[in-house]
C-alpha positions as CSV (number, residue, x, y, z in Angstrom):
1,M,243.5,74.0,-2.6
2,S,243.9,72.8,1.1
3,R,241.0,70.5,2.3
4,R,240.2,72.5,5.2
5,A,240.0,76.4,6.3
6,V,239.6,77.9,9.6
7,V,238.4,81.4,10.3
8,V,238.4,83.1,13.2
9,G,235.6,85.2,14.1
10,A,231.8,85.1,12.5
11,G,231.2,88.9,12.3
12,L,231.6,90.2,8.7
13,A,234.7,90.0,7.5
14,G,235.0,86.9,8.5
15,M,232.0,85.4,7.1
16,L,232.8,87.1,3.9
17,A,236.6,85.3,4.3
18,A,234.5,82.2,4.1
19,A,232.4,82.5,1.2
20,V,235.1,83.2,-0.7
21,L,237.2,80.5,0.2
22,A,234.5,78.3,-0.1
23,D,234.0,79.7,-3.8
24,A,237.6,79.1,-4.1
25,G,237.2,75.3,-4.0
26,V,238.5,74.7,0.1
27,A,236.9,71.5,1.0
28,E,235.9,72.8,4.0
29,V,235.5,75.8,5.9
30,V,235.2,76.0,9.8
31,V,234.2,79.5,11.2
32,L,235.0,79.4,14.7
33,D,233.4,82.4,16.9
34,R,233.2,82.4,20.7
35,D,229.7,84.5,21.1
36,E,226.4,82.3,21.1
37,L,225.0,83.7,17.7
38,P,222.0,84.9,17.4
39,D,219.4,83.4,14.6
40,G,218.4,86.8,13.5
41,P,219.5,90.2,13.2
42,R,220.2,90.6,17.3
43,Q,222.6,92.6,18.6
44,R,225.2,90.1,20.4
45,R,228.5,91.1,22.9
46,G,231.2,90.5,20.3
47,L,229.7,92.5,17.6
48,P,231.6,96.0,17.7
49,Q,229.5,99.0,17.0
50,G,226.7,96.8,16.9
51,R,223.9,99.3,18.5
52,H,225.0,102.0,16.2
53,A,223.2,102.8,13.1
54,H,224.7,101.6,9.9
55,L,225.7,103.1,6.4
56,L,226.4,100.5,3.9
57,M,227.9,102.6,0.8
58,T,227.4,101.6,-3.2
59,G,231.0,100.7,-3.4
60,G,231.0,98.4,0.2
61,L,227.7,97.1,-1.6
62,R,228.9,96.4,-4.8
63,A,232.2,94.7,-3.0
64,M,230.0,92.6,-0.8
65,E,227.7,91.4,-3.7
66,E,230.5,90.4,-5.8
67,I,231.6,87.7,-3.1
68,V,227.7,86.9,-1.4
69,P,225.0,87.5,-4.6
70,G,222.2,88.6,-4.0
71,V,223.2,90.3,-0.8
72,G,221.5,93.7,-1.3
73,K,218.0,92.4,-2.1
74,R,218.4,90.3,1.2
75,L,219.4,93.2,2.9
76,L,216.6,95.2,1.9
77,A,213.7,92.3,2.1
78,A,215.0,91.9,5.7
79,G,214.3,95.6,6.6
80,A,217.3,97.7,5.4
81,H,216.3,101.0,3.4
82,E,217.5,102.7,0.6
83,T,218.9,106.3,0.7
84,S,219.6,108.8,-2.2
85,L,223.0,110.7,-0.5
86,S,221.4,113.6,-3.3
87,S,218.2,113.7,-1.1
88,G,218.6,113.8,2.6
89,V,222.0,113.2,3.6
90,L,224.1,115.7,4.1
91,A,228.2,113.7,4.2
92,R,231.2,115.9,5.3
93,S,234.2,114.5,4.1
94,P,238.1,116.0,4.4
95,E,237.3,117.8,1.1
96,G,234.4,119.9,2.4
97,W,230.6,119.1,2.0
98,L,229.7,116.6,0.0
99,R,226.2,118.6,-2.5
100,R,227.8,117.8,-6.1
101,W,225.4,114.7,-6.9
102,R,222.3,115.2,-8.9
103,R,218.3,113.9,-8.6
104,E,219.9,110.2,-9.7
105,G,223.1,110.2,-7.1
106,P,224.4,107.5,-5.3
107,V,222.5,105.0,-3.3
108,M,223.4,103.6,0.0
109,L,221.5,101.3,2.5
110,T,220.7,102.3,6.2
111,C,220.0,99.5,8.6
112,T,221.9,98.0,11.9
113,R,225.2,96.4,11.8
114,A,223.6,93.4,13.7
115,L,221.4,93.3,10.6
116,V,224.4,93.4,8.1
117,D,226.2,90.8,10.0
118,W,222.9,88.1,10.1
119,T,221.9,88.8,6.5
120,V,225.3,88.0,5.6
121,R,226.2,85.2,7.6
122,D,222.5,83.2,6.2
123,A,223.7,83.8,2.7
124,V,227.2,82.1,3.5
125,L,225.9,79.4,5.6
126,E,223.9,78.2,2.7
127,H,226.7,77.0,1.2
128,P,227.3,73.5,2.3
129,R,231.2,73.3,2.7
130,V,230.5,76.3,5.4
131,E,229.8,75.7,9.0
132,V,229.9,77.9,12.3
133,R,231.6,76.2,15.6
134,R,231.4,78.3,19.3
135,A,234.8,78.2,20.0
136,A,237.1,80.8,21.3
137,A,240.6,80.9,19.4
138,V,243.3,81.6,22.1
139,G,246.2,81.2,20.0
140,L,247.5,80.2,16.4
141,T,250.2,77.4,15.8
142,G,253.1,76.9,13.4
143,S,256.0,79.7,12.4
144,A,256.3,83.0,11.5
145,G,256.0,82.2,7.8
146,R,252.8,79.7,7.9
147,V,250.1,79.4,9.9
148,R,249.0,75.8,10.6
149,G,246.5,75.4,12.8
150,V,244.3,77.5,15.7
151,R,244.2,76.8,19.6
């Protein structure tokens, strides 16, 4: 495994990628982000749809838990709410209205995008091999077959 990995972007996908790399044995994982990252669940300029309410479905939460164990409990402790899809949410999909669940139906978490990003980032940064640096990536170096660096 490589000695150093660079991840561009400290949003949800970037921090999850950093966690996977650190757990895979990369000695140093550097996450670059152009924004000043808030020290709490607050909106930041580079966070898409950051002001919208977000729903984290059971499958997505389960996938995040595999990468960052305990993230669901962290989200609830930070202010996310559990909502049952069978009691208070009506959803429409390409197959029609989803009303097929019993009382013990799937559960999702509701919160802001800023809360999700901050909670995951906070958990991933507890890993001693992961760090975030403020920097704007302007390009990649290497060839079409392999990226060797970030400018």
